[in-house]
N, C-alpha and C positions, 0 to 999 in steps of 0.2 A: 055354462055351468062354472061356478066359482071354484077357486083352489080348495076352499074349505070343504065344499060339498064333495069334490072329487076325493079329497083325503078321507072323509067319512065313509064313502062308498068302498074305497080300497081297504079300509080297516074291517068293514063287514065281510068283504070277500075273504080276507086273510083269516078271520075268525072261523068262517064256515069251512075253509080248507083245513084248518087245524083240527076241527071237530071230526071231519071225515077221515083225516089221517089217523087220529087217535082211535077211532072206531075200527079202522082197518087193522091197526096194531093189535087191538084186543082179539079180533077174530084170528089173526095169524098166530098169536101167542097160544090160544086154546088149541088150534090145530096142531101147533108144534108139540104141545105136551102129549097129545094122543099119538102123534106120529113118531115120537123119539125112539120107542122100542123097536118098531118095525124098521126105522131108518138105520138103527145099529146093525140089525140082522142083515139088511141089504148091503151095508158097507162091508160086513164080514164076508159075504158071498162074493162081492165084487172084487175083493182083494184076497181071495182064497189062495191064489198062486203065490202071492208075495208072502202070505202068512205061513205057507207050508215050509218055507226055508227056516222059519223060526220054531218049527215043531219040536226039535230036541229040547230047546230052551224051555218051551211051554211044558214039556213032559217033566223036566226036572223041577220046574216051578210047581207042577201038580203034585209031584212026589214030596216036595218040601211042604206043600199045603197039607198033604195027608198026614205028614209027621206032626205038623202043628195041630191038626185036628185031634191027634191022639193025646195031646197035652191037656191036663185038666184046666178048666176055666173057672174063674171066680164068679160069684153071683153077679158082680157088677159088669163082668165081661172084660175087666181090665184090672191088673194087679199093680199096686203101688208099693215100691220097695224103698225103705229108708236106709240111708248109708250106715246108720248106727247098728242096724240089725244084720248087716253083712258079716259073714265069718271072717276071721283074720286073714285067711288065705286069699279072700276076695278083696282085700283092702287095696286102695290105689297105690299104696307104697309097699306092697308085699314083696318078699324076696323072690327073685326069679332064678331059675336054675342056671348055674354057671356064672352068675354075676355076684355071688357072695351076698353080703347084707346090704349092698348099696340099693337104695330105693329106686324104683323105676317110676318115672312120672309120665302119665298119659299126655300125649300131645293134644292140645285143644285148638281147633281151627278158629282163628280170629275172624271178626266180621269183614275186615279189610281183605282177607284172603279168599272170601267167597267169590267165585267168578260171576261177572255181570251177565245177564241174558244177552245173547247175540241176536243180531237182526237176521231174520230168515233169508235164505237165498231165494233167487227168483224161482228155482225149481221147487223148493220147499213151499213157497207161497202159492205156486200153481197147484201143488198136491193138496194143500189145505183148502184151496178154493174149490177143487173138485170134490173133496170129501164133504164140504158144506152143503147141506140140503137146500133146495130151491126156496123153501119157505123161510129158512133162516136168513138167506140172502135177501129175500123180500122184506123180512122184518127189519134188517139193518138198513135197507134203502128207505123204508117207510120212516124209520127213526131219524135218518138224516133229513128227510123232507120235513118232518115235524120240527126239528131243530132250526132249519132254515126259515120255516114259516114263523116260528116263535121269535127268532132273531129279527126277521123283517118287521113283524108287528112291533117289537120293542124299538126298532130304529124309527119307525113312523111315529110312534108315541113320543120319542125324544125330540124328533124334528118338529112335530106339532106343538109340543110344549115350548120349544124355543121360539116358534112363531108367535105363540100366544104371549110369551114373556116380552118379546120385542114390541108387539102390538100394545101391550099394557104400558111399556115405557114410552112409546110414541104418544099414546093417549095422555099420559101424565105430563109429558113435555108440552103438549098442545095446550095445556091449561096452567102452565108455569110461566111467570113473568121472566123475560129475558133482558139482561142488561147489555146494551150495545153502545158503541162509541162511533161518533161521526167526526169529520174533519172540520175544524173552524180555525180562522186566523183573524185576530183583532189586536192590532199593535197597541201595547200599553195596557191591555185589560187584565186586571187581577180580580177575579170574581169573589175573592175572600174579603176585599174592601169595596168593590163595586157591585153591580148587579149582574145576574146570570143572563145568558142569551136565550130568549124565548123561541122555541121551535114549534111550529104548527105541524101537527101530525093528522093525517087523514088516510083512510083506507079500510081494509077488512082483515080481521084476525082469523085464526084457524077454525073458529067456531062458525064463521060466516057472519059474524056481527060487525056492523059498521062502527068505525072509530073516527072521532073528531075531537081532538083535545090539544092543549098547549103544554109542552114539557120544557124543562129548563136544563141547559148544559153549561158546564164551566168553560174556561178558556181552552181546555184540552178536549172538549167535545164529549165529556162524560156526564151522565145523568139521565139518560133515556132508558125506561123499562117498559117493555111491551110484550104481549103474547105473540107467538109466532104468527106470521101473516105477511101480507103485502101492503106497503104503505108509501105515501108521498110526504116528503119532508120539505119544509121551507122556513125561512127566518121571518118571524112575525113582526118584530120591531127591534130597535137598537137597544143594546145594553147601555148602561151609564158607568163610565170609569170613575174612580174616586176623585179625579181632578175635574170631573164634569164633562169629559169627552163624550160626545155622541157620534155614532158611526153611521155611515151610509148603508142602508139595508140592501143586500143583494136580492135581485128578483128571480134568481134561478131556483128550480125545484129539482128534487132528487127522488127517483123511484128505487125503493129498496125492498128486499125480501129477508125477513128475520127468520132464522132457522135454529140458532143455538145461543146459549148463554155466553157472554163475553165476546160476541161477534164484533169484529172490526170492520166498520162500514166507511172508513175515512176515504177509501179510494172511490166509493160509489156516491157518497154524500159529503162534498167538501164545499165550504162556504167561506168567502173572504169578505170581511167587513172593513171597508176603507175609512180613513179619517179625513173628512172634508175640511175645508177652511171654516174655522169656528164662526166667522161672521155670516156664513151662508146657512147655518142651522136655523130652522124655523121653530116657532112655538108648537106647532102640531107635532113635529118630530120629538121634541122634548116631552110633550104631554103623553104621547104614545109610549115612549120609553119608560116614563114614570109610572104609567098605568100597569104595564107588565111587571115592572120591578115590585110594585105593591102587591100584585096578585100572586107572586111566587118567585120573582127573580131576586128579591132582597130578603134579608133576614127578618125584617119587620117593616111595618108601615112607616115608622119614624125614619128608618134608614132610607127608604125609598124617597121620602120627602126631602131629606137632606141631600140626596143625590140629585134630585130635580133642581133644587136651589143652586147647587154647584154648577149644573149644566147651564142654567139660565145666566148665572154670573159670568161664566166663561164666554158664553155667546155675546153678552152685552159688552164685555170688555173688548172683545175682538171687533165688534161693530164700531165702538168708539175709536179704537186705534185706526181702523180703516178710514173712518171719517176724518180723523186728524191728518192722516197721510194725504187724503184727497184735498183737504183744505190747504195744506202746505204746498202740494203740487200746483194747485191753482195760483197760489201766491208766487210760486217760483215761475210758473209760466207767464204770469203777468209781468214779473220782473225781467224775464228773458225777452219778452215781446217788445220790439222797438218799432217806431213808425216815424216817417218823414211826411212831407206834404205830397210826395209822389209814390212812395213804396213803403212796405212794412216787411219785417222779418223776425225770426226767433234766434236768439243767441244759442249756439249748439249746447246741448246738455253737457258735453265733455268740457266746455269752456266755462260753464256757469259757476260763479263764485271765484273764478280765477282772473276774470277780465272785467273791465269797465268800459263805458262808452261816452263819447261826446258827439254832438251833431250841430251842424250849421246849415240850415235850409235843407237841401236834398243831399247833403254830404254827411255821412255818419262814419266815425272812426271807432274801431274796437282796439283797445290797448291793454297792456299787461297791468293787472290791478296794482294800484299804488305807484305806477310809473307812466305818466301820460306822454313821456318822451320816447316810449318804446311801443309804437303802434304794431299791431299784428296784421290787421287788414283795414283798408280804407275803402268805403263804398261811395261812388259818385254816379249820379244819374246824368246821362248825356242824351240829347235829342238825336233821333235817327238822322243820319246824314252828316253829323258832326264827328270829328275825330277826338280821341282821348289820348292824352300823354301823361303818364304817371310822374310822380315826383322823382327827384334825383335819388338814385339808389334803390328805387322800388321797381317791381316787375309786375306786369299784368298777370294776375293769378286766376282769372275767370271772368265770365260775364253772364248776366241774366236779362233776357228780353221781357219787358213788362207787358207788351202787347198794346200799349196806349201811346206808342210813338217814342218811347224812351227805352234805353238800355242801361242797366246798372253794371258798372265795371268794378271789379274787386282787384286792388293792387296792394303791394307791401313788400318788405324785404324777404328774400329767400333765406330764412334763418338756418335751415339745415346746411346752407353753404356759407353764409356770411359769418355765423358765429365761429365755426372752426377756423376760418381764414383770419378772422380778426384776432383770435387768441394766438394763432401761430405768427401773427405780425406780417401776413402776406397781402392783406388788402391795402391798396394805395389810398383809398378814401373810405376809411372805416366809418360806419354810421355812428358808432359809439363804442365804448368799451363795455363789456358785460361781466358782472360778477358771475362766478361759476354757477351758483344756484339759479340765477335768472337765465343764463345761457341754456342750462339743461331743461328748464321749464319751457322756454320758447321753442326749442326743438321738439319737445313732446307735444305741445299744443298744435303745432303746424304739421305734424306728421301722424297724430293720433296714436302716439306711443308705438308705432310700427317699428321704429328703430330707436335705439338708445343714442344718447349724445356721442358716446365713445365709438359706436358702430358707424355713425355718420362721419365723424372726424377721421377715423382710420380706414374705413372701407369705402363708403359711398362717395366722399369727396376725394380723399386721398391726397397725394402730393402734387398731382397735376393741376389742382385748383379749378377744375371744370365744374360748372354749376348746373349742367343739363340734368344730370340724374337727380340732384337735390331739388331742382325746380319742379320736375315732373312729380316727385314725391309729394311736394306741398300742394300743387295744383290739383292732383287727384284727390287728396284728402278734403280740400275745401269744396270740391265739386260734389262730394258725398254729404257733408254735414252742414254746409252753410248756403250755398247757392240755391238749392231746391226750395228753401223757405222764403226766398225773396219774391214777393208778389206785389202787384199794383195796389195802390191805396184805394179802398172802397169809396 
């Protein structure tokens, strides 16, 4: 049984109880009227002993009553006396004996001087209760029951009215569109100049009707209006920013329940639209974004078309830039690539543009750009079993086995050691003297900028003039950037 049916049944029972109580009151009232005279006599007899003590008073009262009965009565049974008709001796200001002519004023009791009724004591209450007839007590009890029943019925009516009011409000809300906000993040997007974000909505509203539509939100996630219900939200396509930026569409979906107007769903439905490399954007992505912009994401079809053109132009420019970079990289790689009759290699990227080469047969020298007398490293192919001796002042900096019976040896000056010593005048056979700019660049190229010139001069080499630490620094660097690229010639 539902709450509403139970409430109606309780209301019917309350009404029947009220009717029965009222009918009982009527019967008791009629009996009370017929019983009142005999009840008085019964009370007088029951309390005859207590009344006997008051007999003298009653006798005096009867005597006074008999005197009063001897007085003549007016036709109306009551005589009205005007103040103006009173004799002078009866005036309120008449002269009293012994007081001369001073007027005597009657004292009038003010309302504030009237004593308030006192609460009966427990004994007096008990006496009154005993004097009360059983039917009168029943009448009072029945009256209390009626009041309680009426009050209960009024309370139920108020509660039922409140329930009906709340049900009416809920029913009205169920058919009222609710504005909600979701969470979105799209870097650089301003929907006032670009297009809005299309959100695909599917689900069921409070009426049980299926919903499938596309709504549009701004960069703050505002713009969705739906009836209360349960829905699934997803991003349908990318918006287009005013500069032509097209975003990567997230594949996530969010399940939400809409209950009230102004509901914040950003914690339940949050979507992040990332900015991809412009050259990777496809025509299909641009077309889809333009389609939704025209259908509701932009202010007009003309605006949607302009945004599509901006997206295409941005993508094309990025593609051209990437193509140009690749072409230049290919040219650079070709320029960096060197080959002899026995081996081939690539000039390290760190050295490219700062060095030049010369070669003679299977010997290749890499030197400082613009200064052929300042070799950085010289490569020589030696048949297996034969020994290799570097030029005077050079040190073997590494070797690469070609696997075809030859080994390529790399040798050259240890510039992290030679340059500081030469400048300090401590080398007995200086290779040459170096301008400061050249000295700094030579140290950086042979160490990969791991140490500055001043660090090598003051810390790595120091005053003892030992080359071991400086040599290891250079050989380790060449072993990483140059030797791995040396391969046998195809």
